[in-house]
All heavy atoms as an XYZ file, in Angstrom:
655
protein
N      -0.060     24.617     -7.440
C      -0.443     23.328     -6.865
C      -0.073     22.200     -7.822
O      -0.075     22.370     -9.017
C      -1.948     23.356     -6.560
C      -2.420     22.234     -5.718
S      -1.675     22.414     -4.087
C      -2.398     21.070     -3.262
N       0.214     21.066     -7.319
C       0.715     19.944     -8.117
C      -0.384     19.075     -8.702
O      -0.098     18.158     -9.443
C       1.622     19.053     -7.259
O       0.865     18.538     -6.175
C       2.825     19.815     -6.752
N      -1.616     19.313     -8.347
C      -2.695     18.492     -8.841
C      -2.970     17.266     -7.992
O      -3.792     16.441     -8.352
N      -2.292     17.148     -6.880
C      -2.521     16.017     -5.983
C      -3.764     16.266     -5.139
O      -4.039     17.395     -4.742
C      -1.324     15.800     -5.060
C       0.001     15.425     -5.722
C       1.105     15.349     -4.691
C      -0.119     14.114     -6.471
N      -4.481     15.207     -4.855
C      -5.644     15.299     -3.983
C      -5.198     15.699     -2.577
O      -4.100     15.350     -2.142
C      -6.374     13.957     -3.948
N      -6.033     16.448     -1.872
C      -5.690     16.898     -0.516
C      -5.325     15.739      0.396
O      -4.382     15.827      1.182
C      -6.860     17.670      0.095
C      -7.009     19.058     -0.446
C      -8.114     19.818      0.257
O      -8.287     19.641      1.477
O      -8.790     20.583     -0.438
N      -6.073     14.654      0.323
C      -5.816     13.482      1.171
C      -4.452     12.872      0.869
O      -3.775     12.368      1.759
C      -6.929     12.463      0.976
C      -6.929     11.345      1.973
C      -8.124     10.418      1.832
O      -8.895     10.542      0.853
O      -8.270      9.552      2.703
N      -4.044     12.943     -0.383
C      -2.734     12.417     -0.788
C      -1.626     13.231     -0.137
O      -0.647     12.683      0.366
C      -2.586     12.437     -2.329
C      -1.160     12.145     -2.745
C      -3.554     11.450     -2.964
N      -1.779     14.533     -0.113
C      -0.767     15.408      0.475
C      -0.755     15.269      1.998
O       0.299     15.186      2.613
C      -1.012     16.870      0.058
C      -0.791     16.993     -1.450
C      -0.108     17.820      0.831
C      -1.226     18.302     -2.043
N      -1.943     15.236      2.602
C      -2.044     15.207      4.062
C      -1.523     13.908      4.666
O      -0.819     13.923      5.671
C      -3.488     15.440      4.481
N      -1.888     12.763      4.083
C      -1.529     11.469      4.672
C      -1.495     10.396      3.593
O      -2.405      9.570      3.495
C      -2.528     11.101      5.772
C      -2.155      9.827      6.509
O      -1.024      9.339      6.342
O      -3.006      9.317      7.260
N      -0.452     10.389      2.763
C      -0.416      9.413      1.669
C      -0.421      7.967      2.144
O      -1.107      7.125      1.567
C       0.867      9.760      0.913
C       1.690     10.556      1.858
C       0.731     11.244      2.780
N       0.316      7.683      3.198
C       0.366      6.298      3.689
C      -0.998      5.895      4.262
O      -1.473      4.788      4.019
C       1.487      6.114      4.729
C       1.462      4.709      5.311
C       2.842      6.382      4.083
N      -1.631      6.780      4.990
C      -2.960      6.491      5.529
C      -3.965      6.197      4.422
O      -4.797      5.300      4.548
N      -3.886      6.951      3.336
C      -4.782      6.716      2.206
C      -4.510      5.356      1.572
O      -5.441      4.595      1.288
C      -4.618      7.827      1.167
C      -5.441      7.677     -0.111
C      -6.932      7.621      0.195
C      -5.126      8.812     -1.077
N      -3.239      5.039      1.374
C      -2.880      3.732      0.804
C      -3.388      2.613      1.705
O      -3.977      1.636      1.229
C      -1.350      3.631      0.578
C      -0.935      2.203      0.264
C      -0.909      4.580     -0.525
N      -3.199      2.753      2.999
C      -3.656      1.738      3.955
C      -5.172      1.566      3.862
O      -5.683      0.448      3.816
C      -3.229      2.107      5.397
C      -3.913      1.209      6.420
C      -1.719      2.011      5.526
N      -5.885      2.670      3.814
C      -7.350      2.599      3.736
C      -7.808      1.940      2.439
O      -8.681      1.065      2.447
C      -7.956      3.995      3.854
C      -9.478      3.978      3.858
C     -10.075      5.345      4.126
N      -9.657      6.392      3.213
C     -10.133      6.560      1.980
N     -11.052      5.741      1.495
N      -9.696      7.548      1.221
N      -7.217      2.335      1.314
C      -7.632      1.773      0.028
C      -7.292      0.290     -0.083
O      -8.094     -0.504     -0.589
C      -7.001      2.570     -1.115
C      -7.508      4.010     -1.255
C      -6.667      4.764     -2.269
C      -8.975      4.032     -1.625
N      -6.127     -0.092      0.388
C      -5.772     -1.517      0.377
C      -6.682     -2.285      1.325
O      -7.143     -3.378      1.010
C      -4.289     -1.715      0.722
C      -3.420     -1.184     -0.421
C      -3.982     -3.188      1.001
C      -1.937     -1.167     -0.133
N      -6.973     -1.701      2.479
C      -7.878     -2.345      3.440
C      -9.268     -2.572      2.889
O      -9.947     -3.525      3.268
N      -9.706     -1.710      1.975
C     -11.016     -1.901      1.344
C     -11.050     -3.151      0.470
O     -12.109     -3.741      0.271
C     -11.380     -0.688      0.482
C     -11.695      0.536      1.297
O     -11.973      0.451      2.496
N     -11.638      1.692      0.661
N      -9.892     -3.549     -0.031
C      -9.804     -4.714     -0.921
C      -9.368     -5.957     -0.154
O      -9.935     -7.030     -0.310
C      -8.819     -4.428     -2.080
C      -8.629     -5.665     -2.932
C      -9.308     -3.261     -2.911
N      -8.362     -5.801      0.665
C      -7.776     -6.932      1.393
C      -8.187     -6.847      2.865
O      -7.394     -6.510      3.733
C      -6.250     -6.920      1.251
C      -5.749     -6.961     -0.179
C      -6.031     -8.277     -0.884
O      -6.446     -9.255     -0.221
O      -5.839     -8.337     -2.106
N      -9.434     -7.147      3.116
C     -10.017     -6.960      4.446
C      -9.375     -7.844      5.523
O      -9.463     -7.531      6.698
C     -11.515     -7.182      4.388
C     -12.216     -6.158      3.494
C     -13.684     -6.346      3.468
C     -14.405     -5.471      2.487
N     -14.031     -4.102      2.380
N      -8.733     -8.908      5.125
C      -8.119     -9.820      6.096
C      -6.782     -9.310      6.639
O      -6.282     -9.829      7.625
C      -7.936    -11.204      5.471
C      -6.945    -11.208      4.341
N      -7.262    -10.722      3.091
C      -5.664    -11.608      4.287
C      -6.203    -10.842      2.310
N      -5.217    -11.378      3.011
N      -6.214     -8.298      6.002
C      -4.924     -7.773      6.451
C      -5.130     -6.669      7.480
O      -5.873     -5.723      7.238
C      -4.137     -7.199      5.271
C      -3.608     -8.194      4.267
C      -2.961     -7.463      3.097
C      -2.597     -9.121      4.922
N      -4.453     -6.761      8.611
C      -4.554     -5.689      9.605
C      -3.939     -4.393      9.062
O      -2.905     -4.426      8.382
C      -3.748     -6.195     10.797
C      -3.416     -7.615     10.514
C      -3.607     -7.864      9.055
N      -4.552     -3.272      9.378
C      -4.073     -1.973      8.901
C      -2.625     -1.726      9.317
O      -1.839     -1.166      8.535
C      -4.981     -0.865      9.418
N      -2.255     -2.159     10.516
C      -0.885     -1.946     10.982
C       0.118     -2.676     10.088
O       1.202     -2.175      9.812
C      -0.716     -2.417     12.439
C      -1.614     -1.714     13.428
C      -3.040     -2.272     13.442
O      -3.257     -3.453     13.088
O      -3.941     -1.501     13.786
N      -0.255     -3.858      9.656
C       0.625     -4.651      8.781
C       0.776     -3.971      7.424
O       1.871     -3.872      6.884
C       0.053     -6.068      8.627
C       0.886     -6.975      7.758
C       2.142     -7.395      8.477
N       2.816     -8.416      7.688
C       4.120     -8.444      7.515
N       4.878     -7.573      8.120
N       4.662     -9.365      6.781
N      -0.340     -3.495      6.879
C      -0.303     -2.799      5.590
C       0.554     -1.541      5.711
O       1.376     -1.248      4.846
C      -1.730     -2.459      5.102
C      -1.675     -1.648      3.815
C      -2.553     -3.728      4.895
N       0.382     -0.796      6.795
C       1.171      0.425      7.014
C       2.667      0.086      7.099
O       3.495      0.756      6.478
C       0.726      1.128      8.288
C       1.546      2.383      8.605
C       1.018      3.139      9.797
N      -0.322      3.647      9.585
C      -0.613      4.752      8.899
N       0.355      5.463      8.376
N      -1.861      5.137      8.741
N       3.010     -0.939      7.855
C       4.419     -1.334      7.985
C       5.021     -1.689      6.628
O       6.143     -1.298      6.312
C       4.572     -2.517      8.935
C       4.297     -2.160     10.381
O       4.240     -0.958     10.721
O       4.121     -3.104     11.188
N       4.271     -2.424      5.839
C       4.753     -2.835      4.516
C       4.903     -1.623      3.611
O       5.906     -1.474      2.919
C       3.815     -3.892      3.897
C       3.917     -5.191      4.687
C       4.159     -4.120      2.427
C       2.840     -6.197      4.356
N       3.895     -0.753      3.613
C       3.954      0.444      2.768
C       5.175      1.291      3.123
O       5.886      1.768      2.229
C       2.673      1.252      2.909
N       5.430      1.467      4.405
C       6.576      2.270      4.833
C       7.901      1.606      4.488
O       8.888      2.282      4.198
C       6.504      2.549      6.336
C       5.370      3.476      6.764
C       5.256      3.504      8.285
C       5.557      4.868      6.200
N       7.937      0.286      4.503
C       9.164     -0.438      4.196
C       9.435     -0.452      2.691
O      10.579     -0.282      2.259
C       9.059     -1.878      4.708
C      10.345     -2.659      4.545
S      10.229     -4.371      5.105
C       9.753     -4.144      6.806
N       8.401     -0.634      1.908
C       8.567     -0.798      0.467
C       8.688      0.546     -0.249
O       9.493      0.701     -1.158
C       7.403     -1.620     -0.119
C       7.462     -1.678     -1.628
C       7.410     -3.026      0.463
N       7.876      1.502      0.149
C       7.856      2.808     -0.512
C       8.452      3.818      0.466
O       7.753      4.378      1.295
C       6.419      3.202     -0.930
C       6.436      4.456     -1.773
C       5.737      2.069     -1.676
N       9.740      4.034      0.361
C      10.454      4.821      1.375
C      10.429      6.322      1.129
O      10.376      7.098      2.066
C      11.880      4.337      1.486
C      11.929      2.929      2.027
C      13.335      2.430      2.149
N      13.305      1.046      2.592
C      14.007      0.597      3.593
N      14.794      1.378      4.270
N      13.934     -0.673      3.930
N      10.467      6.751     -0.102
C      10.531      8.179     -0.408
C       9.146      8.820     -0.323
O       8.156      8.241     -0.765
C      11.120      8.394     -1.800
N       9.099     10.009      0.239
C       7.829     10.731      0.384
C       7.152     10.940     -0.968
O       5.942     10.745     -1.096
C       8.068     12.068      1.064
C       6.791     12.851      1.293
C       7.053     14.157      1.978
N       7.674     13.895      3.251
C       8.143     14.823      4.051
N       8.083     16.096      3.701
N       8.689     14.517      5.203
N       7.913     11.321     -1.976
C       7.341     11.550     -3.308
C       6.749     10.256     -3.874
O       5.684     10.270     -4.496
C       8.389     12.116     -4.248
N       7.423      9.139     -3.654
C       6.918      7.850     -4.139
C       5.639      7.458     -3.411
O       4.712      6.910     -4.013
C       7.979      6.774     -3.970
N       5.565      7.748     -2.106
C       4.339      7.456     -1.346
C       3.176      8.271     -1.884
O       2.068      7.772     -2.033
C       4.551      7.756      0.132
C       5.494      6.802      0.807
C       5.766      7.213      2.229
N       6.775      6.326      2.809
C       7.457      6.612      3.892
N       7.249      7.742      4.549
N       8.353      5.765      4.353
N       3.446      9.531     -2.187
C       2.390     10.377     -2.739
C       1.986      9.908     -4.127
O       0.802      9.919     -4.462
C       2.847     11.832     -2.767
C       2.865     12.453     -1.392
C       3.262     13.899     -1.439
N       3.124     14.499     -0.122
C       3.634     15.658      0.214
N       4.315     16.364     -0.677
N       3.459     16.138      1.423
N       2.941      9.486     -4.930
C       2.618      8.983     -6.274
C       1.743      7.735     -6.191
O       0.764      7.605     -6.931
C       3.890      8.659     -7.051
O       4.616      9.822     -7.317
N       2.104      6.824     -5.302
C       1.306      5.605     -5.124
C      -0.082      5.955     -4.619
O      -1.083      5.462     -5.146
C       1.997      4.652     -4.147
C       1.214      3.403     -3.771
C       0.910      2.549     -5.001
C       1.963      2.601     -2.721
N      -0.154      6.814     -3.622
C      -1.456      7.207     -3.066
C      -2.317      7.875     -4.129
O      -3.515      7.597     -4.230
C      -1.258      8.132     -1.876
N      -1.718      8.744     -4.936
C      -2.492      9.428     -5.977
C      -2.978      8.438     -7.025
O      -4.128      8.504     -7.473
C      -1.661     10.525     -6.639
C      -2.446     11.369     -7.625
C      -3.511     12.204     -6.951
O      -3.232     12.901     -5.990
N      -4.730     12.145     -7.434
N      -2.124      7.507     -7.422
C      -2.531      6.506     -8.416
C      -3.699      5.669     -7.905
O      -4.661      5.425     -8.641
C      -1.350      5.611     -8.764
N      -3.642      5.244     -6.650
C      -4.735      4.446     -6.085
C      -5.980      5.294     -5.847
O      -7.100      4.802     -5.986
C      -4.288      3.774     -4.791
C      -3.163      2.749     -4.950
C      -2.756      2.199     -3.592
C      -3.567      1.632     -5.898
N      -5.793      6.553     -5.494
C      -6.921      7.479     -5.320
C      -7.646      7.660     -6.645
O      -8.871      7.620     -6.706
C      -6.405      8.824     -4.803
C      -7.443      9.879     -4.690
N      -7.738     10.729     -5.725
C      -8.259     10.222     -3.668
C      -8.698     11.555     -5.349
N      -9.029     11.266     -4.097
N      -6.868      7.852     -7.722
C      -7.450      8.069     -9.044
C      -8.094      6.822     -9.615
O      -9.092      6.910    -10.334
C      -6.379      8.569    -10.025
C      -5.906      9.969     -9.705
O      -6.574     10.682     -8.918
O      -4.845     10.357    -10.243
N      -7.532      5.668     -9.311
C      -8.040      4.411     -9.883
C      -7.876      3.266     -8.888
O      -6.950      2.466     -8.988
C      -7.297      4.087    -11.176
C      -7.880      2.892    -11.906
O      -8.933      2.368    -11.477
O      -7.275      2.477    -12.911
N      -8.798      3.162     -7.902
C      -8.703      2.078     -6.920
C      -8.788      0.682     -7.536
O      -8.363     -0.287     -6.925
C      -9.880      2.324     -5.981
C     -10.305      3.726     -6.224
C      -9.894      4.065     -7.623
N      -9.289      0.590     -8.760
C      -9.375     -0.723     -9.402
C      -7.996     -1.303     -9.688
O      -7.884     -2.498     -9.972
C     -10.187     -0.646    -10.694
O      -9.461      0.030    -11.708
N      -6.945     -0.486     -9.593
C      -5.584     -1.023     -9.758
C      -5.321     -2.158     -8.781
O      -4.560     -3.073     -9.079
C      -4.547      0.080     -9.538
C      -4.478      1.165    -10.601
C      -3.561      2.293    -10.137
C      -4.015      0.582    -11.918
N      -5.969     -2.097     -7.633
C      -5.779     -3.148     -6.626
C      -6.538     -4.426     -6.971
O      -6.314     -5.456     -6.347
C      -6.231     -2.641     -5.250
C      -5.384     -1.519     -4.691
C      -6.072     -0.903     -3.478
C      -4.006     -2.021     -4.331
N      -7.409     -4.346     -7.953
C      -8.220     -5.509     -8.322
C      -7.939     -6.011     -9.727
O      -8.541     -6.974    -10.157
C      -9.699     -5.151     -8.220
C     -10.161     -4.897     -6.826
C     -11.674     -4.698     -6.812
N     -12.165     -4.653     -5.469
C     -12.417     -3.528     -4.801
N     -12.230     -2.368     -5.376
N     -12.876     -3.573     -3.573
N      -7.044     -5.365    -10.438
C      -6.826     -5.720    -11.838
C      -5.639     -6.640    -12.055
O      -5.235     -6.869    -13.172
C      -6.652     -4.454    -12.696
O      -5.577     -3.692    -12.173
C      -7.924     -3.641    -12.739
N      -5.083     -7.159    -10.986
C      -3.989     -8.122    -11.091
C      -4.437     -9.416    -10.418
O      -5.330     -9.411     -9.577
C      -2.692     -7.598    -10.435
C      -2.182     -6.369    -11.156
C      -2.882     -7.322     -8.983
N      -3.832    -10.522    -10.768
C      -4.186    -11.779    -10.119
C      -3.967    -11.700     -8.613
O      -3.070    -10.980     -8.152
C      -3.223    -12.794    -10.749
C      -2.775    -12.173    -12.026
C      -2.809    -10.693    -11.809
N      -4.759    -12.418     -7.843
C      -4.657    -12.352     -6.380
C      -3.253    -12.618     -5.845
O      -2.859    -12.021     -4.855
C      -5.629    -13.418     -5.899
C      -6.587    -13.588     -7.018
C      -5.811    -13.299     -8.284
N      -2.475    -13.467     -6.490
C      -1.142    -13.786     -5.971
C      -0.153    -12.637     -6.196
O       0.951    -12.675     -5.684
C      -0.607    -15.071     -6.581
C      -0.520    -15.022     -8.069
C       0.537    -14.577     -8.825
C      -1.513    -15.421     -8.992
N       0.245    -14.670    -10.151
C      -1.017    -15.200    -10.297
C      -2.790    -15.946     -8.870
C      -1.741    -15.463    -11.441
C      -3.510    -16.227    -10.017
C      -2.988    -15.992    -11.269
N      -0.544    -11.585     -6.917
C       0.333    -10.446     -7.123
C      -0.111     -9.219     -6.317
O       0.458     -8.159     -6.459
C       0.387    -10.082     -8.601
C       1.091    -11.124     -9.422
C       1.153    -10.740    -10.880
O       0.557     -9.771    -11.309
N       1.878    -11.529    -11.652
N      -1.107     -9.353     -5.477
C      -1.580     -8.242     -4.658
C      -0.758     -8.126     -3.388
O       0.211     -8.833     -3.172
C      -3.053     -8.431     -4.298
C      -3.960     -8.307     -5.493
C      -5.387     -8.281     -5.040
N      -6.233     -8.568     -6.183
C      -7.408     -9.122     -6.105
N      -7.915     -9.436     -4.934
N      -8.104     -9.349     -7.176
N      -1.172     -7.272     -2.475
C      -0.450     -6.994     -1.230
C      -0.125     -8.251     -0.427
O       0.970     -8.353      0.104
C      -1.228     -5.961     -0.389
C      -0.605     -5.800      0.976
C      -1.260     -4.636     -1.116
N      -1.020     -9.256     -0.302
C      -0.632    -10.438      0.481
C       0.648    -11.069     -0.037
O       1.460    -11.538      0.737
C      -1.813    -11.383      0.339
C      -2.963    -10.483      0.106
C      -2.396     -9.337     -0.729
N       0.852    -11.048     -1.337
C       2.096    -11.582     -1.902
C       3.278    -10.769     -1.383
O       4.285    -11.323     -0.972
C       2.029    -11.544     -3.425
C       3.298    -11.978     -4.090
N       3.708    -13.280     -4.092
C       4.250    -11.281     -4.734
C       4.855    -13.371     -4.732
N       5.209    -12.157     -5.135
N       3.142     -9.455     -1.387
C       4.210     -8.602     -0.877
C       4.413     -8.874      0.608
O       5.528     -8.946      1.092
C       3.879     -7.115     -1.127
C       4.897     -6.221     -0.435
C       3.839     -6.829     -2.618
N       3.304     -9.062      1.339
C       3.395     -9.304      2.780
C       4.152    -10.592      3.077
O       4.738    -10.741      4.145
C       1.995     -9.372      3.384
N       4.162    -11.519      2.123
C       4.837    -12.790      2.325
C       6.255    -12.779      1.758
O       6.953    -13.769      1.824
C       4.024    -13.906      1.674
C       2.672    -14.080      2.351
C       1.723    -14.961      1.547
O       2.131    -15.492      0.500
O       0.575    -15.089      1.978
N       6.685    -11.660      1.220
C       8.028    -11.549      0.670
C       9.042    -11.868      1.774
O       8.892    -11.432      2.902
C       8.237    -10.132      0.142
C       9.530     -9.960     -0.543
N      10.704     -9.705      0.116
C       9.866    -10.016     -1.862
C      11.693     -9.607     -0.733
N      11.204     -9.772     -1.947
N      10.068    -12.628      1.460
C      11.020    -13.052      2.499
C      11.621    -11.892      3.282
O      11.868    -11.996      4.464
C      12.100    -13.795      1.721
C      11.482    -14.189      0.451
C      10.384    -13.193      0.165
N      11.827    -10.766      2.639
C      12.401     -9.628      3.335
C      11.421     -8.951      4.288
O      11.808     -8.148      5.108
N      10.140     -9.273      4.182
C       9.133     -8.638      4.996
C       8.647     -9.544      6.134
O       8.036     -9.079      7.069
C       7.909     -8.286      4.153
C       8.236     -7.642      2.876
S       7.933     -5.931      2.969
C       8.405     -5.463      1.341
N       8.891    -10.803      6.003
C       8.365    -11.749      6.986
C       9.270    -11.789      8.218
O      10.455    -11.480      8.164
C       8.292    -13.142      6.368
N       8.681    -12.179      9.305
C       9.477    -12.405     10.504
C      10.347    -13.618     10.248
O       9.872    -14.648      9.793
C       8.559    -12.677     11.717
O       7.674    -11.578     11.834
C       9.348    -12.863     12.978
N      11.583    -13.501     10.523
C      12.497    -14.604     10.220
C      12.311    -15.751     11.203
O      12.501    -15.588     12.374
C      13.928    -14.102     10.238
C      14.088    -12.951      9.280
C      15.442    -12.998      8.658
N      15.587    -11.846      7.780
C      15.656    -11.930      6.484
N      15.577    -13.099      5.891
N      15.806    -10.865      5.756
N      11.911    -16.899     10.661
C      11.719    -18.099     11.484
C      12.457    -19.276     10.889
O      12.092    -20.412     11.099
C      10.235    -18.446     11.566
C       9.440    -17.492     12.387
C       8.069    -18.056     12.599
N       7.119    -17.115     12.058
C       5.886    -17.374     11.773
N       5.398    -18.559     11.939
N       5.086    -16.457     11.294
N      13.465    -19.010     10.146
C      14.182    -20.102      9.482
C      15.011    -20.876     10.476
O      15.624    -20.320     11.371
C      15.054    -19.534      8.376
C      14.224    -18.870      7.318
C      15.072    -18.312      6.245
N      14.193    -17.576      5.339
C      14.611    -16.810      4.393
N      15.887    -16.629      4.211
N      13.769    -16.176      3.628
N      15.062    -22.172     10.270
C      15.846    -23.030     11.173
C      17.036    -23.602     10.455
O      17.143    -23.632      9.290
C      14.988    -24.171     11.730
O      14.459    -24.902     10.639
C      13.911    -23.622     12.607
């Protein structure tokens, strides 16, 4: 066994969505899931991220607010294109 938590192996993206949702309550789960799938494409990377957040959820709170998921959600490559 690799030492990964069962939840990490079963549904890494779901775990990431849940943990981020616990911190960023204003973000819809679907949006967080879409971003996670877009940003973290490899299965191994998704599991690594999920395991890191599972082991230490405070990682989501130890950076300034402008560097958390909402910042990523506003990244130009992630936003709906409305440029004129």
